[in-house]
N, C-alpha and C positions, 0 to 999 in steps of 0.2 A: 152546465147548465143555466144555473142560477145567475153566474155573471153574463152569460149570452143575453139573458132576457132582461136583467138590470141594464145591459149595455143599449140594448136597442129601445127601453125605455128612455135613458139619458138622450139617445141621438134625436127619437123622434119630436121634442119640443123644437130644438134648433133649427132641425129640418124642415119643418111647418113652416117657421118664421121665415127661412130664407127661400123656400118657393114661394111663399107670400109675398116676399120683397120683390121677385123675379117676376111674377103674374103681374101683380100692380103696377111695376116700373115698364113690363112692356105695354101691356094696356095704356098707360101713361106716354108711350111713345105715338100711340096712334090714335088717343081719344083722348078726350078734353074731360070725360066723366072721374077719371082719377085724380085731378085737378081739385076737387073736393075734401080729398085727403093730403095735398100738397104734392101731389106727384104731377107736375107739369113736366112739359118735354124734355128742358134741361135736367132737371133733378132725375129723371125718369132714366134718361140716358147715361147720367154718369152710374146710377145706381146698378143698373143694368148693364154696362161693360165694365164693373168692377172686377179685376183680376183676382183679389182676394176673396170677395166674395163668393165667385164662382168657382174656386177651388176648394174654399172651405165646403160649398154646397155638395161638391163632388165626394171629399171625404165624408162627410156627413151620410151622403148616399150609399156608396161603398160599405161604412160601417154598419150602417140599419140594414143593408141588403145581406152582409155576409151573417150577422148575427140573425136576424130572423130567417134566413136560408137555413142557417146551421140548427135552431130551434125546431123548426118544420121538419128537416130529414132526420133528425133525430127522434122527433114524436111517432113520425109516418112510417119509417123503414126499420123501426125495432128488431124487425123479425127476420129482416133480410140484410146481415151484415156486409156481404159483397156490394150489394146494390148502395148500400148507405154509404161505402168507403169510395165509391164511383162518383156518387152526388156529392158528397162532401169534397172531392177533388175538382170536380166542375165548379161548384160553389167557390170553393178557392182561386180557381183560374178565372172565371169571370170577375170576381173583384181584384185579382191582382191586374189585369187586362184593361179595368175602367181607371184604377190608380194610373196605372203607368200611362196610358192613353192623356190623362188629364194632366199629368206631370209634365209629359214630354211636351204636349202642345203648349202648356204656359213658358216652359222653358224656350219653346222655339218662339213663340210671341215675344218675350223679353230681347233676344238677340235679333228679331228681324228689324233689319235697318228701315 
């Protein structure tokens, strides 16, 4: 459990930064207000469509969700071992589907003509 807690803590700051970049760059494409921070339309569209940032954000979200879900499951379902096992399997499947969907989507974008 300690390792999961540390991993959730370590992913929180990079995740907050990547989400901030996505939000500000998204608003930078539709508004002039973020240009005060240097996010004009050209810069914002480059940041917002950067494949590496998109995939990194997905991996950070998946890691953070998996570790946080594991912590919550183990804390709240301690007295129900069967239910805890089912919840852990669902948590793992959710994370696996999220990562696979992002990976396959990025691979498809690379090979799209």
